[in-house]
N, C-alpha and C positions, 0 to 999 in steps of 0.2 A: 452608659455601660450599666449593666445589671449587677445586683449585688451576687456575692458568691453563693448565698443561700438560694437565690432564684435560679442560678446556674446549676446548683447541685440538684434541685428538683427537676430542672430539664434533663439532667444526666440521668436520673431515675427513671424518667419518662422515655429514654432512649434517644433523645435528640442530639446527642454528641457523640455516638458511636461507642466502640469499646477499645480497651487495651491502649495499644500505642496511638492508634487513630484518635481516640478521645484526647489523649495527652497532648498530641501535636495540634489538634484543632483549638483546644483550650488556650495554649500557650500563644498560638498564632493570633488568637482573638484578644489576647492581653490578660488573661486570667492567670493565676497562680494554681497550677495544677495541683500541687500538694494541699493547699488551703481548701479548694473545692473538693478534692477527693477525701479530705478529712470529714467534711461536713456530710458528704454522701455516706461515708462509713458510720458516722454517728447517727444518721437518720436510720440506716439500715438496722444498727444496734438496738435502737429505740422502738423498732417495728413498724417503721414508717410503711414498708411494703405489705405488712401483715394485716393492716387494719381493715376490717370489713367495712363495707359501705352501711351507712346508717339507715336503718328501715324501722318502722314502727308497726308492729304487728299487735293489735290490741288482744288482751286476754279475753276470750268470749265469755268466760264465767263472770267477769266484772260488768260486762255490757249487757247481762242477761236482763230480760224483761222483768222477771220475778226477783228483782234485786232487794235484798234486805240489808240496809247499811250497818247492821250490827252483825252480820254473819258474811264469812267468805269461805266459799267452798264448804259450807256445812260446819264451819268452825265458829264459835261464838267470839266475836271481836269486841273488846271494850277499849273505848278511846277515852283518855283523859285529857281534857283541854284546860 
């Protein structure tokens, strides 16, 4: 049997249906609907569905061939180590 958290993720992925169908399916599968739905609500509240996919786009100014380690975008940078 999967954890309530794992099932909540599956709920957010749409694998358990919606509304009363979801509730019936969760209960028939041995899960506590209120516990799972509580986790789903917390994940939604924390922005789980709104997190953008991670992508790295390098700043072309940093990767320029004429790179001066003491200047960035024409601004003098002093680093104290």
